[in-house]
FITIKOL-409443 format. One record per residue: residue number from 1; z, x, y of N, C-alpha, C, O, CB in turn. Coordinates in steps of 0.02 Angstrom, whole numbers. Glycine has a CB too. Example, Ala and Ser with C-alpha at 12.3 -4.5 7.8 and 13.67 -1.06 7.14 Angstrom:
BEGIN
[1; [390; 660; -284]; [390; 615; -225]; [390; 660; -165]; [423; 712; -166]; [452; 565; -224]]
[2; [354; 642; -112]; [357; 684; -53]; [394; 645; 2]; [402; 670; 57]; [286; 704; -30]]
This chain:
BEGIN
[1; [2393; -354; -1400]; [2382; -289; -1364]; [2334; -249; -1396]; [2296; -212; -1365]; [2444; -250; -1358]]
[2; [2333; -255; -1474]; [2287; -211; -1516]; [2221; -236; -1505]; [2175; -195; -1505]; [2303; -210; -1592]]
[3; [2206; -306; -1496]; [2142; -324; -1491]; [2117; -309; -1417]; [2057; -297; -1409]; [2135; -396; -1511]]
[4; [2156; -308; -1369]; [2145; -291; -1306]; [2115; -223; -1295]; [2064; -212; -1263]; [2203; -297; -1272]]
[5; [2157; -169; -1332]; [2141; -101; -1329]; [2077; -92; -1373]; [2037; -50; -1352]; [2201; -56; -1352]]
[6; [2062; -124; -1426]; [2000; -121; -1469]; [1943; -141; -1425]; [1893; -106; -1424]; [2004; -170; -1534]]
[7; [1948; -199; -1384]; [1894; -227; -1341]; [1878; -181; -1293]; [1819; -168; -1282]; [1911; -290; -1308]]
[8; [1934; -148; -1256]; [1927; -95; -1209]; [1887; -35; -1233]; [1845; -8; -1197]; [1993; -74; -1189]]
[9; [1899; -17; -1287]; [1874; 41; -1321]; [1794; 21; -1335]; [1750; 64; -1327]; [1921; 58; -1394]]
[10; [1780; -40; -1354]; [1709; -46; -1367]; [1677; -60; -1305]; [1616; -51; -1304]; [1692; -99; -1417]]
[11; [1703; -78; -1256]; [1662; -90; -1190]; [1653; -25; -1155]; [1601; -15; -1123]; [1699; -141; -1139]]
[12; [1704; 24; -1158]; [1694; 84; -1136]; [1646; 135; -1167]; [1620; 181; -1136]; [1749; 107; -1134]]
[13; [1637; 120; -1242]; [1595; 162; -1281]; [1527; 145; -1264]; [1484; 188; -1272]; [1608; 156; -1354]]
[14; [1511; 83; -1240]; [1435; 63; -1211]; [1420; 105; -1164]; [1365; 133; -1165]; [1425; -7; -1180]]
[15; [1463; 116; -1118]; [1437; 151; -1054]; [1396; 105; -1016]; [1375; 52; -1039]; [1394; 215; -1069]]
[16; [1384; 129; -953]; [1334; 84; -908]; [1292; 133; -886]; [1313; 188; -869]; [1365; 41; -844]]
[17; [1224; 115; -885]; [1170; 154; -850]; [1149; 137; -786]; [1123; 82; -774]; [1115; 155; -885]]
[18; [1161; 185; -741]; [1140; 161; -672]; [1082; 202; -653]; [1086; 264; -655]; [1198; 166; -617]]
[19; [1023; 167; -632]; [952; 192; -603]; [976; 200; -537]; [992; 153; -500]; [882; 140; -611]]
[20; [978; 273; -520]; [993; 286; -446]; [937; 279; -405]; [884; 306; -421]; [1019; 353; -433]]
[21; [944; 239; -344]; [897; 234; -294]; [892; 293; -247]; [939; 298; -208]; [912; 177; -258]]
[22; [850; 335; -244]; [848; 391; -199]; [879; 385; -133]; [923; 422; -113]; [785; 409; -189]]
[23; [850; 334; -100]; [865; 319; -34]; [931; 306; -32]; [954; 319; 23]; [828; 267; -6]]
[24; [971; 285; -70]; [1042; 268; -70]; [1086; 334; -76]; [1146; 333; -61]; [1058; 218; -130]]
[25; [1057; 390; -98]; [1089; 453; -115]; [1103; 488; -40]; [1084; 462; 13]; [1037; 500; -169]]
[26; [1132; 543; -43]; [1150; 585; 7]; [1107; 655; 9]; [1082; 676; -42]; [1223; 597; 0]]
[27; [1102; 685; 65]; [1057; 742; 64]; [1104; 804; 82]; [1142; 800; 131]; [994; 732; 119]]
[28; [1103; 866; 41]; [1123; 929; 60]; [1063; 969; 75]; [1022; 983; 31]; [1164; 961; 10]]
[29; [1056; 989; 141]; [993; 1030; 156]; [928; 989; 156]; [876; 1006; 127]; [985; 1087; 103]]
[30; [935; 933; 192]; [878; 877; 189]; [808; 921; 211]; [810; 959; 259]; [895; 804; 252]]
[31; [759; 914; 179]; [693; 945; 185]; [668; 911; 248]; [694; 859; 268]; [643; 934; 118]]
[32; [615; 941; 281]; [582; 902; 336]; [538; 856; 313]; [535; 805; 348]; [548; 941; 382]]
[33; [499; 858; 257]; [465; 801; 229]; [483; 778; 175]; [485; 817; 127]; [409; 808; 221]]
[34; [500; 717; 166]; [513; 681; 102]; [500; 617; 109]; [498; 596; 167]; [579; 687; 79]]
[35; [488; 573; 60]; [490; 509; 58]; [505; 472; -13]; [496; 504; -65]; [431; 490; 84]]
[36; [526; 410; -13]; [537; 372; -69]; [493; 315; -79]; [483; 272; -37]; [601; 351; -67]]
[37; [463; 317; -140]; [410; 244; -140]; [418; 232; -212]; [411; 277; -254]; [315; 254; -117]]
[38; [433; 167; -228]; [439; 135; -291]; [503; 180; -327]; [504; 189; -388]; [361; 136; -334]]
[39; [545; 200; -293]; [611; 233; -322]; [593; 301; -346]; [633; 332; -381]; [643; 189; -387]]
[40; [531; 331; -327]; [508; 402; -341]; [527; 445; -274]; [507; 431; -218]; [422; 405; -359]]
[41; [565; 495; -289]; [578; 541; -232]; [522; 597; -229]; [513; 636; -276]; [651; 575; -241]]
[42; [490; 599; -180]; [440; 660; -167]; [464; 701; -108]; [492; 674; -60]; [363; 636; -151]]
[43; [453; 771; -112]; [467; 807; -54]; [426; 872; -50]; [399; 895; -100]; [539; 820; -51]]
[44; [423; 898; 5]; [398; 964; 14]; [449; 1008; 18]; [489; 1011; 64]; [359; 972; 69]]
[45; [447; 1047; -35]; [520; 1096; -37]; [522; 1144; 16]; [473; 1180; 29]; [529; 1143; -108]]
[46; [578; 1147; 48]; [594; 1195; 103]; [572; 1266; 86]; [593; 1288; 33]; [670; 1196; 117]]
[47; [528; 1309; 127]; [511; 1374; 117]; [567; 1418; 110]; [617; 1402; 142]; [471; 1396; 166]]
[48; [569; 1468; 76]; [618; 1521; 72]; [688; 1497; 64]; [733; 1518; 101]; [613; 1562; 132]]
[49; [699; 1448; 9]; [762; 1424; 12]; [780; 1426; -61]; [734; 1423; -102]; [767; 1355; 47]]
[50; [852; 1433; -82]; [867; 1435; -150]; [950; 1424; -160]; [990; 1419; -114]; [841; 1506; -179]]
[51; [961; 1422; -215]; [1040; 1434; -238]; [1060; 1490; -282]; [1039; 1494; -339]; [1064; 1375; -275]]
[52; [1105; 1535; -253]; [1118; 1591; -305]; [1173; 1626; -264]; [1176; 1632; -203]; [1047; 1644; -326]]
[53; [1216; 1650; -311]; [1273; 1690; -282]; [1280; 1754; -316]; [1295; 1758; -375]; [1338; 1653; -287]]
[54; [1268; 1815; -272]; [1292; 1891; -272]; [1253; 1921; -337]; [1206; 1960; -326]; [1384; 1899; -281]]
[55; [1268; 1907; -392]; [1256; 1947; -450]; [1181; 1980; -454]; [1136; 1947; -428]; [1269; 1902; -511]]
[56; [1169; 2025; -476]; [1101; 2052; -493]; [1058; 2074; -422]; [1033; 2129; -411]; [1058; 1992; -538]]
[57; [1059; 2017; -382]; [1013; 2031; -318]; [1071; 2043; -271]; [1045; 2066; -220]; [957; 1965; -291]]
[58; [1122; 2039; -263]; [1167; 2065; -207]; [1177; 2027; -136]; [1203; 2049; -85]; [1142; 2131; -190]]
[59; [1142; 1952; -149]; [1152; 1916; -94]; [1171; 1844; -120]; [1168; 1829; -180]; [1090; 1919; -49]]
[60; [1191; 1800; -71]; [1212; 1735; -92]; [1162; 1685; -34]; [1157; 1697; 26]; [1306; 1727; -85]]
[61; [1135; 1639; -63]; [1093; 1589; -24]; [1124; 1526; -51]; [1150; 1525; -107]; [1007; 1593; -36]]
[62; [1119; 1468; -9]; [1149; 1405; -20]; [1117; 1344; 23]; [1146; 1297; 49]; [1225; 1413; -5]]
[63; [1046; 1360; 22]; [1004; 1319; 82]; [948; 1282; 47]; [902; 1264; 85]; [969; 1372; 143]]
[64; [942; 1268; -12]; [885; 1224; -39]; [899; 1152; -35]; [958; 1133; -32]; [871; 1238; -113]]
[65; [843; 1105; -33]; [860; 1026; -37]; [895; 1011; -107]; [886; 1040; -161]; [786; 978; -30]]
[66; [940; 954; -92]; [984; 937; -144]; [995; 861; -125]; [1020; 848; -71]; [1053; 986; -147]]
[67; [981; 821; -161]; [978; 742; -160]; [1032; 713; -206]; [1018; 719; -266]; [905; 713; -184]]
[68; [1084; 687; -192]; [1139; 689; -235]; [1190; 625; -227]; [1200; 602; -171]; [1175; 757; -222]]
[69; [1222; 599; -285]; [1278; 552; -275]; [1342; 588; -302]; [1335; 643; -328]; [1263; 480; -315]]
[70; [1403; 559; -298]; [1464; 593; -324]; [1489; 565; -382]; [1492; 504; -380]; [1517; 595; -278]]
[71; [1507; 592; -432]; [1533; 549; -491]; [1588; 596; -516]; [1588; 657; -512]; [1473; 530; -553]]
[72; [1636; 554; -542]; [1695; 585; -579]; [1687; 568; -651]; [1645; 526; -669]; [1767; 559; -552]]
[73; [1726; 600; -692]; [1736; 586; -765]; [1675; 621; -795]; [1648; 671; -771]; [1739; 504; -784]]
[74; [1657; 585; -854]; [1609; 603; -903]; [1544; 567; -885]; [1547; 514; -852]; [1633; 585; -974]]
[75; [1487; 591; -903]; [1428; 561; -879]; [1371; 597; -920]; [1376; 651; -950]; [1420; 568; -798]]
[76; [1304; 547; -915]; [1242; 589; -943]; [1199; 565; -880]; [1201; 510; -854]; [1206; 566; -1030]]
[77; [1160; 621; -861]; [1118; 618; -810]; [1046; 631; -836]; [1046; 667; -886]; [1139; 665; -758]]
[78; [982; 609; -813]; [924; 639; -829]; [880; 617; -778]; [894; 569; -742]; [901; 625; -896]]
[79; [812; 659; -769]; [763; 645; -722]; [699; 675; -752]; [701; 725; -789]; [781; 673; -652]]
[80; [643; 645; -736]; [583; 668; -744]; [556; 701; -685]; [558; 677; -628]; [543; 618; -765]]
[81; [527; 765; -702]; [512; 808; -640]; [435; 830; -651]; [410; 841; -705]; [565; 879; -634]]
[82; [404; 833; -591]; [333; 848; -593]; [322; 898; -529]; [339; 875; -474]; [287; 777; -590]]
[83; [298; 956; -532]; [297; 1001; -475]; [228; 1039; -472]; [199; 1057; -523]; [358; 1051; -480]]
[84; [206; 1050; -413]; [138; 1086; -393]; [163; 1160; -376]; [149; 1185; -321]; [95; 1047; -322]]
[85; [201; 1194; -424]; [226; 1255; -420]; [162; 1309; -399]; [105; 1311; -422]; [261; 1269; -491]]
[86; [192; 1349; -348]; [137; 1395; -329]; [162; 1465; -327]; [126; 1508; -351]; [106; 1377; -260]]
[87; [226; 1484; -301]; [249; 1551; -299]; [293; 1568; -339]; [320; 1523; -371]; [271; 1569; -246]]
[88; [311; 1632; -349]; [357; 1652; -400]; [423; 1630; -378]; [441; 1635; -319]; [355; 1726; -415]]
[89; [467; 1601; -436]; [527; 1570; -423]; [531; 1502; -401]; [586; 1474; -397]; [559; 1605; -382]]
[90; [470; 1467; -382]; [466; 1397; -371]; [509; 1352; -425]; [503; 1362; -486]; [392; 1379; -373]]
[91; [542; 1314; -406]; [589; 1288; -458]; [613; 1200; -441]; [614; 1180; -383]; [661; 1344; -455]]
[92; [626; 1165; -485]; [650; 1102; -477]; [682; 1074; -543]; [668; 1090; -600]; [594; 1061; -452]]
[93; [730; 1028; -521]; [769; 999; -580]; [832; 962; -562]; [832; 927; -512]; [789; 1053; -628]]
[94; [887; 969; -602]; [950; 932; -585]; [995; 979; -558]; [981; 1038; -566]; [982; 896; -642]]
[95; [1050; 964; -527]; [1093; 1003; -511]; [1165; 963; -511]; [1172; 908; -485]; [1071; 1034; -448]]
[96; [1217; 1000; -543]; [1292; 976; -544]; [1327; 1026; -502]; [1324; 1085; -516]; [1327; 973; -621]]
[97; [1357; 1006; -455]; [1384; 1060; -404]; [1458; 1023; -377]; [1464; 970; -348]; [1322; 1075; -332]]
[98; [1506; 1068; -397]; [1574; 1055; -370]; [1587; 1078; -298]; [1614; 1040; -258]; [1624; 1087; -414]]
[99; [1565; 1147; -280]; [1566; 1173; -223]; [1509; 1234; -223]; [1467; 1241; -267]; [1638; 1193; -208]]
[100; [1518; 1276; -166]; [1474; 1328; -162]; [1475; 1387; -211]; [1431; 1429; -219]; [1480; 1352; -102]]
[101; [1537; 1382; -245]; [1552; 1433; -305]; [1545; 1409; -372]; [1542; 1447; -421]; [1621; 1459; -301]]
[102; [1543; 1352; -375]; [1533; 1316; -445]; [1485; 1264; -450]; [1494; 1209; -423]; [1592; 1286; -468]]
[103; [1429; 1279; -486]; [1374; 1230; -497]; [1326; 1246; -555]; [1331; 1303; -579]; [1334; 1224; -434]]
[104; [1288; 1211; -575]; [1239; 1211; -627]; [1173; 1187; -603]; [1171; 1132; -575]; [1262; 1171; -683]]
[105; [1117; 1222; -610]; [1059; 1196; -597]; [1011; 1212; -654]; [1011; 1267; -681]; [1036; 1217; -534]]
[106; [967; 1160; -671]; [924; 1165; -728]; [868; 1124; -721]; [868; 1069; -695]; [956; 1150; -787]]
[107; [811; 1160; -752]; [740; 1121; -737]; [675; 1177; -757]; [675; 1216; -804]; [734; 1097; -644]]
[108; [633; 1169; -717]; [580; 1217; -723]; [574; 1262; -669]; [586; 1247; -611]; [520; 1187; -730]]
[109; [556; 1322; -690]; [553; 1380; -643]; [481; 1419; -657]; [467; 1432; -715]; [619; 1431; -656]]
[110; [441; 1436; -610]; [382; 1472; -607]; [393; 1546; -602]; [415; 1569; -549]; [342; 1448; -551]]
[111; [381; 1581; -646]; [386; 1660; -638]; [347; 1691; -670]; [337; 1687; -731]; [442; 1690; -655]]
[112; [312; 1737; -621]; [250; 1784; -646]; [205; 1748; -677]; [183; 1768; -731]; [266; 1839; -695]]
[113; [182; 1689; -651]; [128; 1657; -681]; [139; 1608; -747]; [91; 1580; -775]; [85; 1711; -697]]
[114; [201; 1603; -767]; [212; 1568; -820]; [279; 1515; -805]; [326; 1528; -767]; [221; 1620; -879]]
[115; [271; 1460; -840]; [322; 1406; -836]; [381; 1414; -876]; [372; 1422; -936]; [295; 1345; -853]]
[116; [449; 1414; -852]; [504; 1429; -889]; [547; 1367; -879]; [552; 1338; -825]; [536; 1496; -869]]
[117; [581; 1347; -940]; [643; 1310; -941]; [695; 1354; -914]; [710; 1406; -943]; [662; 1285; -1011]]
[118; [724; 1335; -856]; [777; 1377; -830]; [845; 1344; -818]; [854; 1285; -806]; [756; 1406; -769]]
[119; [892; 1393; -822]; [968; 1368; -810]; [1002; 1417; -770]; [1002; 1474; -794]; [1011; 1358; -878]]
[120; [1031; 1409; -714]; [1076; 1442; -685]; [1151; 1416; -680]; [1165; 1360; -660]; [1051; 1452; -627]]
[121; [1192; 1455; -698]; [1263; 1434; -706]; [1298; 1480; -656]; [1288; 1540; -660]; [1293; 1442; -784]]
[122; [1342; 1453; -605]; [1365; 1492; -554]; [1452; 1470; -558]; [1470; 1412; -548]; [1320; 1473; -478]]
[123; [1492; 1518; -572]; [1560; 1514; -554]; [1576; 1584; -521]; [1584; 1636; -554]; [1606; 1496; -616]]
[124; [1580; 1577; -449]; [1583; 1628; -409]; [1526; 1680; -410]; [1510; 1710; -358]; [1642; 1655; -421]]
[125; [1492; 1694; -473]; [1439; 1729; -469]; [1388; 1698; -520]; [1406; 1668; -570]; [1457; 1801; -479]]
[126; [1321; 1707; -501]; [1279; 1673; -544]; [1240; 1707; -600]; [1217; 1763; -594]; [1238; 1642; -506]]
[127; [1233; 1664; -657]; [1198; 1696; -705]; [1124; 1661; -720]; [1110; 1610; -687]; [1243; 1699; -767]]
[128; [1076; 1687; -769]; [1021; 1650; -767]; [985; 1663; -839]; [977; 1718; -866]; [979; 1669; -702]]
[129; [968; 1601; -862]; [934; 1599; -931]; [866; 1564; -935]; [862; 1508; -910]; [980; 1565; -980]]
[130; [819; 1587; -963]; [751; 1549; -965]; [727; 1542; -1039]; [744; 1578; -1085]; [693; 1589; -923]]
[131; [685; 1491; -1044]; [647; 1480; -1105]; [575; 1482; -1081]; [558; 1443; -1036]; [666; 1410; -1142]]
[132; [534; 1522; -1106]; [458; 1526; -1075]; [420; 1476; -1113]; [423; 1476; -1174]; [419; 1603; -1084]]
[133; [384; 1432; -1082]; [342; 1390; -1110]; [271; 1422; -1126]; [246; 1466; -1091]; [340; 1334; -1067]]
[134; [240; 1394; -1181]; [170; 1423; -1199]; [118; 1392; -1167]; [60; 1411; -1174]; [154; 1419; -1269]]
[135; [136; 1341; -1129]; [72; 1308; -1104]; [98; 1267; -1042]; [158; 1252; -1034]; [33; 1258; -1164]]
[136; [55; 1253; -1006]; [67; 1202; -946]; [73; 1143; -953]; [24; 1117; -980]; [25; 1200; -902]]
[137; [128; 1099; -936]; [136; 1038; -953]; [142; 989; -887]; [173; 1009; -838]; [194; 1038; -999]]
[138; [116; 935; -887]; [109; 898; -826]; [183; 872; -793]; [193; 864; -733]; [60; 835; -843]]
[139; [230; 863; -844]; [296; 851; -823]; [343; 873; -881]; [327; 893; -936]; [305; 776; -802]]
[140; [405; 864; -856]; [457; 883; -912]; [524; 831; -895]; [539; 815; -837]; [480; 976; -907]]
[141; [553; 814; -938]; [620; 785; -929]; [683; 828; -940]; [685; 865; -989]; [626; 730; -972]]
[142; [737; 825; -894]; [786; 859; -900]; [855; 813; -896]; [867; 769; -854]; [778; 911; -850]]
[143; [897; 835; -949]; [954; 789; -956]; [1014; 838; -964]; [1012; 890; -997]; [945; 736; -1019]]
[144; [1075; 811; -926]; [1137; 842; -927]; [1189; 797; -960]; [1183; 736; -954]; [1157; 860; -858]]
[145; [1236; 820; -991]; [1278; 779; -1016]; [1347; 816; -1010]; [1360; 867; -1041]; [1257; 758; -1085]]
[146; [1389; 784; -967]; [1460; 808; -957]; [1513; 781; -1007]; [1526; 721; -1012]; [1482; 787; -887]]
[147; [1538; 820; -1038]; [1595; 804; -1102]; [1656; 845; -1074]; [1649; 906; -1073]; [1570; 837; -1192]]
[148; [1707; 822; -1053]; [1771; 865; -1043]; [1756; 922; -1004]; [1740; 910; -946]; [1804; 889; -1108]]
[149; [1757; 981; -1021]; [1744; 1039; -988]; [1683; 1075; -1005]; [1675; 1135; -994]; [1795; 1078; -996]]
[150; [1637; 1036; -1031]; [1574; 1063; -1046]; [1515; 1032; -1024]; [1519; 971; -1022]; [1568; 1070; -1107]]
[151; [1458; 1058; -1007]; [1388; 1018; -988]; [1340; 1041; -1037]; [1326; 1101; -1038]; [1356; 1032; -909]]
[152; [1317; 1004; -1074]; [1258; 1014; -1113]; [1193; 999; -1076]; [1184; 944; -1050]; [1263; 973; -1173]]
[153; [1145; 1051; -1073]; [1085; 1039; -1033]; [1029; 1043; -1089]; [1026; 1088; -1130]; [1076; 1096; -969]]
[154; [984; 989; -1085]; [931; 967; -1128]; [858; 970; -1094]; [855; 965; -1033]; [947; 896; -1151]]
[155; [807; 978; -1128]; [740; 966; -1102]; [705; 919; -1159]; [723; 919; -1218]; [698; 1040; -1087]]
[156; [649; 877; -1129]; [611; 839; -1163]; [537; 837; -1141]; [522; 846; -1082]; [640; 779; -1162]]
[157; [493; 826; -1184]; [420; 819; -1149]; [393; 750; -1162]; [334; 737; -1151]; [362; 876; -1179]]
[158; [442; 698; -1189]; [425; 628; -1193]; [477; 587; -1189]; [468; 529; -1208]; [393; 611; -1247]]
[159; [542; 608; -1164]; [592; 562; -1153]; [625; 534; -1214]; [671; 495; -1207]; [567; 511; -1116]]
[160; [603; 553; -1277]; [630; 529; -1340]; [670; 587; -1384]; [727; 581; -1406]; [569; 499; -1381]]
[161; [627; 641; -1391]; [671; 714; -1433]; [690; 750; -1375]; [650; 767; -1332]; [619; 774; -1490]]
[162; [755; 762; -1374]; [782; 808; -1328]; [807; 870; -1367]; [834; 866; -1422]; [839; 775; -1286]]
[163; [795; 926; -1335]; [812; 995; -1356]; [868; 1029; -1318]; [863; 1032; -1257]; [752; 1037; -1351]]
[164; [922; 1055; -1350]; [967; 1090; -1307]; [950; 1150; -1288]; [929; 1193; -1327]; [1025; 1096; -1333]]
[165; [957; 1160; -1216]; [940; 1231; -1189]; [995; 1270; -1172]; [986; 1331; -1167]; [900; 1229; -1130]]
[166; [1059; 1243; -1161]; [1111; 1273; -1127]; [1176; 1231; -1146]; [1175; 1170; -1149]; [1095; 1274; -1050]]
[167; [1229; 1266; -1157]; [1296; 1232; -1152]; [1337; 1281; -1106]; [1345; 1340; -1121]; [1334; 1220; -1228]]
[168; [1365; 1248; -1043]; [1403; 1280; -1008]; [1467; 1252; -982]; [1474; 1191; -977]; [1369; 1299; -966]]
[169; [1514; 1295; -964]; [1580; 1266; -940]; [1569; 1245; -862]; [1537; 1274; -818]; [1643; 1325; -948]]
[170; [1605; 1186; -859]; [1618; 1163; -786]; [1684; 1125; -789]; [1703; 1088; -834]; [1557; 1113; -754]]
[171; [1718; 1141; -730]; [1788; 1115; -724]; [1797; 1034; -739]; [1767; 994; -703]; [1812; 1131; -651]]
[172; [1834; 1013; -787]; [1841; 944; -798]; [1887; 904; -743]; [1914; 936; -698]; [1869; 937; -867]]
[173; [1895; 847; -748]; [1934; 808; -702]; [1926; 819; -634]; [1975; 813; -597]; [1999; 815; -714]]
[174; [1869; 836; -611]; [1844; 850; -538]; [1790; 819; -514]; [1741; 820; -551]; [1830; 913; -529]]
[175; [1784; 792; -464]; [1726; 752; -449]; [1663; 804; -444]; [1670; 863; -431]; [1738; 708; -377]]
[176; [1602; 775; -457]; [1543; 822; -461]; [1480; 785; -417]; [1463; 727; -426]; [1520; 836; -548]]
[177; [1456; 821; -376]; [1385; 798; -344]; [1334; 810; -400]; [1327; 862; -432]; [1361; 843; -272]]
[178; [1299; 753; -406]; [1247; 755; -456]; [1181; 731; -425]; [1175; 683; -388]; [1266; 713; -516]]
[179; [1126; 775; -446]; [1063; 745; -413]; [1013; 794; -431]; [1014; 832; -479]; [1067; 734; -331]]
[180; [962; 786; -378]; [897; 812; -391]; [889; 875; -335]; [898; 869; -275]; [839; 749; -384]]
[181; [869; 938; -370]; [863; 1004; -327]; [790; 1029; -339]; [756; 1024; -390]; [920; 1066; -352]]
[182; [775; 1056; -278]; [713; 1103; -277]; [712; 1163; -236]; [743; 1160; -183]; [657; 1068; -255]]
[183; [685; 1216; -252]; [690; 1278; -214]; [635; 1310; -216]; [598; 1301; -265]; [738; 1321; -234]]
[184; [615; 1355; -161]; [552; 1399; -160]; [574; 1461; -121]; [560; 1475; -62]; [485; 1362; -125]]
[185; [614; 1497; -171]; [637; 1566; -136]; [594; 1620; -103]; [608; 1654; -54]; [670; 1602; -183]]
[186; [527; 1622; -149]; [482; 1678; -120]; [431; 1643; -88]; [396; 1679; -52]; [452; 1729; -173]]
[187; [414; 1574; -92]; [356; 1538; -64]; [358; 1508; -1]; [405; 1521; 37]; [338; 1491; -103]]
[188; [308; 1467; 17]; [309; 1423; 69]; [312; 1348; 50]; [280; 1304; 79]; [251; 1436; 108]]
[189; [349; 1339; 5]; [367; 1266; -20]; [311; 1243; -61]; [256; 1272; -60]; [380; 1211; 40]]
[190; [325; 1185; -100]; [276; 1155; -139]; [293; 1081; -148]; [350; 1060; -137]; [268; 1190; -204]]
[191; [247; 1044; -168]; [269; 971; -179]; [301; 953; -248]; [272; 965; -301]; [208; 926; -170]]
[192; [358; 926; -244]; [396; 906; -300]; [406; 832; -303]; [410; 800; -251]; [460; 941; -300]]
[193; [411; 804; -357]; [417; 733; -373]; [462; 721; -431]; [452; 744; -488]; [349; 703; -387]]
[194; [514; 682; -412]; [567; 663; -458]; [563; 588; -469]; [559; 548; -423]; [638; 685; -431]]
[195; [564; 570; -540]; [556; 504; -559]; [614; 475; -612]; [639; 514; -652]; [487; 501; -589]]
[196; [632; 416; -611]; [680; 393; -666]; [745; 418; -668]; [781; 414; -718]; [656; 406; -727]]
[197; [765; 450; -604]; [838; 477; -607]; [889; 421; -620]; [889; 367; -590]; [859; 514; -537]]
[198; [937; 441; -675]; [988; 395; -689]; [1050; 432; -708]; [1047; 489; -731]; [967; 348; -743]]
[199; [1103; 401; -697]; [1171; 425; -712]; [1202; 374; -764]; [1208; 316; -746]; [1216; 431; -644]]
[200; [1221; 392; -823]; [1257; 341; -870]; [1336; 374; -877]; [1352; 430; -896]; [1212; 335; -955]]
[201; [1373; 323; -855]; [1447; 333; -870]; [1462; 342; -939]; [1435; 306; -981]; [1488; 277; -847]]
[202; [1506; 390; -955]; [1527; 401; -1029]; [1597; 385; -1035]; [1627; 408; -986]; [1515; 474; -1056]]
[203; [1635; 356; -1076]; [1702; 351; -1090]; [1740; 412; -1085]; [1709; 461; -1107]; [1709; 325; -1150]]
[204; [1802; 424; -1061]; [1836; 482; -1051]; [1872; 504; -1135]; [1919; 473; -1159]; [1894; 466; -985]]
[205; [1846; 547; -1162]; [1865; 571; -1231]; [1937; 564; -1240]; [1958; 531; -1288]; [1844; 643; -1242]]
[206; [1978; 596; -1195]; [2052; 593; -1201]; [2077; 524; -1197]; [2118; 500; -1236]; [2086; 633; -1147]]
[207; [2055; 499; -1159]; [2077; 416; -1152]; [2068; 372; -1219]; [2111; 333; -1240]; [2026; 375; -1091]]
[208; [2002; 384; -1252]; [1987; 349; -1301]; [2034; 370; -1361]; [2057; 328; -1400]; [1916; 356; -1313]]
[209; [2046; 439; -1364]; [2099; 463; -1419]; [2173; 433; -1409]; [2208; 418; -1458]; [2105; 547; -1417]]
[210; [2193; 427; -1347]; [2253; 402; -1330]; [2260; 329; -1358]; [2304; 311; -1397]; [2261; 406; -1255]]
[211; [2210; 288; -1334]; [2195; 218; -1355]; [2200; 213; -1432]; [2234; 169; -1459]; [2123; 196; -1329]]
[212; [2169; 254; -1463]; [2161; 251; -1544]; [2229; 258; -1566]; [2250; 218; -1608]; [2113; 312; -1580]]
[213; [2269; 308; -1542]; [2324; 330; -1566]; [2382; 283; -1544]; [2436; 285; -1574]; [2331; 397; -1545]]
[214; [2371; 240; -1491]; [2425; 197; -1471]; [2407; 116; -1480]; [2420; 73; -1439]; [2442; 215; -1395]]
[215; [2378; 108; -1538]; [2358; 38; -1555]; [2421; 6; -1567]; [2469; 38; -1589]; [2308; 31; -1617]]
[216; [2424; -56; -1553]; [2488; -105; -1566]; [2462; -165; -1603]; [2500; -211; -1619]; [2527; -132; -1493]]
């Protein structure tokens, strides 16, 4: 039994990486124009669309394109994003969503002529944090790691060195819609491209602790 438990722990610790084929995922607010070619998702982002709830602006919107799969437990997800941003608040990146009142979106957002790493965390009402970039970059990698009741958001310019940009609460032990989001609140849409979208299963930390404490 002891060997079995240790073997199970070793297998679980490795995790599995799943390269998600966009055509196999689901749409929430499917855009009029999109295509998948060589596992790359490209779309014309729906004009006048966004995700936001109440705070600061006083309105709620929930109508931007979101291509997703549903995952339980703990996981790591990442994607490479490239956007032809044009108007104020044009944005794209990852989204983790439980329902209309609980979600996290993170990526690049174009504000007042500058590119920003942007995160919106919503629990009944939305908040917003940004890191302004000092130069225009052709693409950015965004990664989210769900551990118990926390989600760590990272960015990278080379898919090697990742820098933490936000740590946010998200209810654990609850299935989450995980995928690629883009919005154009003020604009007429823009071309957005998502590459190398993956989801890696992570072992449940509470279960690993239980196995360790109950070895035979």
